[in-house]
DRENDO-108350 format. One record per residue (C-alpha): residue number from 1; x, z, y. Coordinates in steps of 0.05 Angstrom, whole numbers, padded with zeros to 5 digits. Example, Ala and Ser with C-alpha at 12.3 -4.5 7.8 and 13.67 -1.06 7.14 Angstrom:
residues 2
+------+--------+--------+--------+
: resi :      x :      z :      y :
+------+--------+--------+--------+
:    1 :  00246 :  00156 : -00090 :
:    2 :  00273 :  00143 : -00021 :
+------+--------+--------+--------+
END
This chain:
residues 240
+------+--------+--------+--------+
: resi :      x :      z :      y :
+------+--------+--------+--------+
:    1 :  00077 :  00241 :  00635 :
:    2 :  00004 :  00253 :  00620 :
:    3 : -00032 :  00223 :  00559 :
:    4 : -00056 :  00160 :  00595 :
:    5 :  00015 :  00144 :  00619 :
:    6 :  00044 :  00161 :  00551 :
:    7 : -00001 :  00111 :  00517 :
:    8 :  00014 :  00058 :  00571 :
:    9 :  00089 :  00069 :  00561 :
:   10 :  00083 :  00065 :  00485 :
:   11 :  00042 :  00001 :  00488 :
:   12 :  00093 : -00034 :  00533 :
:   13 :  00151 : -00006 :  00491 :
:   14 :  00121 : -00041 :  00429 :
:   15 :  00134 : -00106 :  00467 :
:   16 :  00205 : -00087 :  00485 :
:   17 :  00190 : -00064 :  00556 :
:   18 :  00216 :  00004 :  00578 :
:   19 :  00195 :  00038 :  00643 :
:   20 :  00235 :  00085 :  00687 :
:   21 :  00204 :  00147 :  00718 :
:   22 :  00205 :  00110 :  00785 :
:   23 :  00166 :  00052 :  00756 :
:   24 :  00114 :  00099 :  00726 :
:   25 :  00108 :  00133 :  00793 :
:   26 :  00096 :  00064 :  00826 :
:   27 :  00039 :  00050 :  00777 :
:   28 :  00008 :  00118 :  00794 :
:   29 :  00013 :  00104 :  00869 :
:   30 : -00018 :  00035 :  00856 :
:   31 : -00076 :  00067 :  00819 :
:   32 : -00089 :  00117 :  00875 :
:   33 : -00085 :  00065 :  00931 :
:   34 : -00131 :  00018 :  00892 :
:   35 : -00185 :  00072 :  00884 :
:   36 : -00177 :  00096 :  00956 :
:   37 : -00183 :  00026 :  00987 :
:   38 : -00238 :  00007 :  00938 :
:   39 : -00283 :  00057 :  00974 :
:   40 : -00277 :  00015 :  01038 :
:   41 : -00277 : -00055 :  01008 :
:   42 : -00292 : -00087 :  00941 :
:   43 : -00226 : -00096 :  00905 :
:   44 : -00246 : -00081 :  00833 :
:   45 : -00305 : -00059 :  00791 :
:   46 : -00256 : -00019 :  00748 :
:   47 : -00235 :  00048 :  00778 :
:   48 : -00233 :  00096 :  00719 :
:   49 : -00159 :  00113 :  00710 :
:   50 : -00151 :  00098 :  00637 :
:   51 : -00187 :  00031 :  00646 :
:   52 : -00144 :  00012 :  00706 :
:   53 : -00081 :  00025 :  00664 :
:   54 : -00108 : -00018 :  00607 :
:   55 : -00150 : -00072 :  00639 :
:   56 : -00108 : -00083 :  00701 :
:   57 : -00037 : -00058 :  00691 :
:   58 : -00026 : -00072 :  00617 :
:   59 : -00066 : -00136 :  00620 :
:   60 : -00024 : -00161 :  00679 :
:   61 :  00042 : -00143 :  00644 :
:   62 :  00019 : -00180 :  00582 :
:   63 :  00043 : -00246 :  00612 :
:   64 :  00114 : -00221 :  00597 :
:   65 :  00098 : -00217 :  00523 :
:   66 :  00096 : -00294 :  00522 :
:   67 :  00144 : -00314 :  00578 :
:   68 :  00215 : -00290 :  00586 :
:   69 :  00207 : -00258 :  00654 :
:   70 :  00280 : -00239 :  00658 :
:   71 :  00295 : -00314 :  00663 :
:   72 :  00242 : -00324 :  00718 :
:   73 :  00265 : -00319 :  00790 :
:   74 :  00204 : -00339 :  00832 :
:   75 :  00131 : -00325 :  00818 :
:   76 :  00068 : -00344 :  00857 :
:   77 :  00001 : -00311 :  00845 :
:   78 : -00059 : -00352 :  00869 :
:   79 : -00124 : -00316 :  00886 :
:   80 : -00091 : -00250 :  00869 :
:   81 : -00148 : -00204 :  00892 :
:   82 : -00121 : -00133 :  00886 :
:   83 : -00052 : -00157 :  00864 :
:   84 : -00063 : -00176 :  00791 :
:   85 : -00021 : -00197 :  00754 :
:   86 :  00036 : -00204 :  00805 :
:   87 :  00045 : -00132 :  00829 :
:   88 :  00048 : -00100 :  00760 :
:   89 :  00097 : -00155 :  00740 :
:   90 :  00139 : -00141 :  00801 :
:   91 :  00140 : -00066 :  00785 :
:   92 :  00163 : -00081 :  00713 :
:   93 :  00211 : -00137 :  00734 :
:   94 :  00238 : -00117 :  00803 :
:   95 :  00283 : -00178 :  00807 :
:   96 :  00223 : -00225 :  00816 :
:   97 :  00212 : -00258 :  00883 :
:   98 :  00137 : -00257 :  00889 :
:   99 :  00090 : -00297 :  00934 :
:  100 :  00016 : -00278 :  00935 :
:  101 : -00038 : -00324 :  00963 :
:  102 : -00109 : -00300 :  00976 :
:  103 : -00164 : -00327 :  01020 :
:  104 : -00191 : -00260 :  01042 :
:  105 : -00152 : -00226 :  01098 :
:  106 : -00177 : -00156 :  01079 :
:  107 : -00145 : -00163 :  01010 :
:  108 : -00080 : -00186 :  01042 :
:  109 : -00081 : -00124 :  01087 :
:  110 : -00089 : -00081 :  01025 :
:  111 : -00032 : -00117 :  00989 :
:  112 :  00015 : -00111 :  01049 :
:  113 :  00000 : -00037 :  01052 :
:  114 :  00011 : -00031 :  00977 :
:  115 :  00078 : -00067 :  00979 :
:  116 :  00100 : -00018 :  01033 :
:  117 :  00076 :  00044 :  00994 :
:  118 :  00110 :  00020 :  00930 :
:  119 :  00174 :  00003 :  00969 :
:  120 :  00176 : -00067 :  00939 :
:  121 :  00222 : -00121 :  00966 :
:  122 :  00218 : -00197 :  00962 :
:  123 :  00142 : -00198 :  00963 :
:  124 :  00106 : -00244 :  01011 :
:  125 :  00030 : -00239 :  01019 :
:  126 : -00003 : -00300 :  01050 :
:  127 : -00073 : -00303 :  01078 :
:  128 : -00098 : -00374 :  01065 :
:  129 : -00134 : -00422 :  01019 :
:  130 : -00091 : -00446 :  00961 :
:  131 : -00106 : -00519 :  00979 :
:  132 : -00078 : -00509 :  01049 :
:  133 : -00017 : -00467 :  01030 :
:  134 :  00004 : -00516 :  00975 :
:  135 :  00009 : -00570 :  01029 :
:  136 :  00065 : -00532 :  01063 :
:  137 :  00134 : -00557 :  01045 :
:  138 :  00160 : -00486 :  01036 :
:  139 :  00113 : -00472 :  00978 :
:  140 :  00100 : -00541 :  00947 :
:  141 :  00134 : -00554 :  00879 :
:  142 :  00175 : -00491 :  00889 :
:  143 :  00159 : -00436 :  00838 :
:  144 :  00186 : -00423 :  00768 :
:  145 :  00120 : -00391 :  00747 :
:  146 :  00051 : -00393 :  00780 :
:  147 : -00004 : -00347 :  00755 :
:  148 : -00079 : -00341 :  00765 :
:  149 : -00122 : -00290 :  00730 :
:  150 : -00195 : -00308 :  00716 :
:  151 : -00203 : -00344 :  00783 :
:  152 : -00241 : -00408 :  00764 :
:  153 : -00248 : -00460 :  00708 :
:  154 : -00184 : -00494 :  00688 :
:  155 : -00203 : -00562 :  00717 :
:  156 : -00207 : -00527 :  00785 :
:  157 : -00150 : -00479 :  00775 :
:  158 : -00101 : -00535 :  00760 :
:  159 : -00112 : -00564 :  00829 :
:  160 : -00104 : -00495 :  00861 :
:  161 : -00041 : -00477 :  00823 :
:  162 : -00001 : -00536 :  00796 :
:  163 :  00020 : -00560 :  00865 :
:  164 :  00059 : -00495 :  00874 :
:  165 :  00098 : -00503 :  00808 :
:  166 :  00167 : -00534 :  00808 :
:  167 :  00180 : -00591 :  00761 :
:  168 :  00196 : -00560 :  00693 :
:  169 :  00163 : -00495 :  00714 :
:  170 :  00102 : -00462 :  00684 :
:  171 :  00031 : -00449 :  00706 :
:  172 :  00002 : -00390 :  00667 :
:  173 : -00074 : -00386 :  00669 :
:  174 : -00097 : -00317 :  00646 :
:  175 : -00167 : -00318 :  00618 :
:  176 : -00216 : -00278 :  00576 :
:  177 : -00257 : -00326 :  00535 :
:  178 : -00236 : -00380 :  00486 :
:  179 : -00210 : -00440 :  00525 :
:  180 : -00220 : -00499 :  00477 :
:  181 : -00276 : -00530 :  00520 :
:  182 : -00242 : -00515 :  00586 :
:  183 : -00178 : -00549 :  00563 :
:  184 : -00218 : -00611 :  00542 :
:  185 : -00254 : -00613 :  00609 :
:  186 : -00188 : -00607 :  00646 :
:  187 : -00156 : -00668 :  00614 :
:  188 : -00163 : -00711 :  00677 :
:  189 : -00135 : -00655 :  00722 :
:  190 : -00074 : -00647 :  00676 :
:  191 : -00060 : -00721 :  00682 :
:  192 : -00070 : -00725 :  00758 :
:  193 : -00032 : -00661 :  00773 :
:  194 :  00025 : -00671 :  00724 :
:  195 :  00010 : -00614 :  00677 :
:  196 :  00019 : -00611 :  00602 :
:  197 : -00008 : -00554 :  00558 :
:  198 :  00050 : -00524 :  00521 :
:  199 :  00011 : -00472 :  00483 :
:  200 : -00046 : -00423 :  00486 :
:  201 : -00031 : -00350 :  00469 :
:  202 : -00086 : -00304 :  00445 :
:  203 : -00085 : -00228 :  00441 :
:  204 : -00134 : -00170 :  00444 :
:  205 : -00133 : -00114 :  00496 :
:  206 : -00121 : -00047 :  00463 :
:  207 : -00180 :  00001 :  00452 :
:  208 : -00238 : -00045 :  00463 :
:  209 : -00210 : -00106 :  00428 :
:  210 : -00233 : -00154 :  00483 :
:  211 : -00203 : -00224 :  00478 :
:  212 : -00150 : -00250 :  00524 :
:  213 : -00122 : -00320 :  00527 :
:  214 : -00062 : -00346 :  00566 :
:  215 : -00054 : -00421 :  00575 :
:  216 :  00018 : -00440 :  00588 :
:  217 :  00022 : -00507 :  00624 :
:  218 :  00087 : -00543 :  00640 :
:  219 :  00094 : -00583 :  00705 :
:  220 :  00121 : -00651 :  00685 :
:  221 :  00131 : -00684 :  00753 :
:  222 :  00125 : -00672 :  00828 :
:  223 :  00055 : -00666 :  00859 :
:  224 :  00029 : -00732 :  00886 :
:  225 :  00011 : -00735 :  00960 :
:  226 : -00065 : -00735 :  00951 :
:  227 : -00066 : -00666 :  00919 :
:  228 : -00089 : -00614 :  00930 :
:  229 : -00151 : -00643 :  00964 :
:  230 : -00183 : -00611 :  01026 :
:  231 : -00201 : -00537 :  01020 :
:  232 : -00267 : -00529 :  00983 :
:  233 : -00265 : -00598 :  00950 :
:  234 : -00235 : -00577 :  00883 :
:  235 : -00292 : -00528 :  00872 :
:  236 : -00346 : -00576 :  00895 :
:  237 : -00321 : -00637 :  00856 :
:  238 : -00271 : -00616 :  00802 :
:  239 : -00226 : -00667 :  00770 :
:  240 : -00265 : -00678 :  00705 :
+------+--------+--------+--------+
END
């Protein structure tokens, strides 16, 4: 273990997470693949190794500080980009069955390659718009936990993500800034999409002290037939 990995391991250990040598190796392969593919396509603006470990890997794993991931069986990651937070969570919690949805086929190609390189099982990467995929019976109202990391405002994210969550399950929106206003603006979308804010968790990323907020939203009933609306509509006319 080099200094960057040692710090990463210690930070996770302080939250009760221990990593095996194999898991550490998976994170290192992830880093190398991310940087390599990033030269061909835009996956991330963060490529410096220490920053990747902190701002992508640790930040993604942070969801498990507030949710008991050992009790979660199925997880969907909507608009995952380069695989955050779902792939780091899958590395740390190999039992998870993970479904990743992203609208850009190039990113899905990267993720499929990554899953192969990391020798991960029970990971499905779907090329499609969240609004279309959530209309498929196989994915609708199905997942214990659904995540999205800094994808859009909450009033839009709710329509992208809550249709995937099973009744009683959790939608975890991972954000940077304070969410008081966003939560107020999203009141109508919570009502329409059967979501109820359970709590908002706040923490700071190590080193630079930047703020992180995670909104944990419980799904209180099945998604009604009119949602999600046609692809593109939630962004154009959010439920506010």
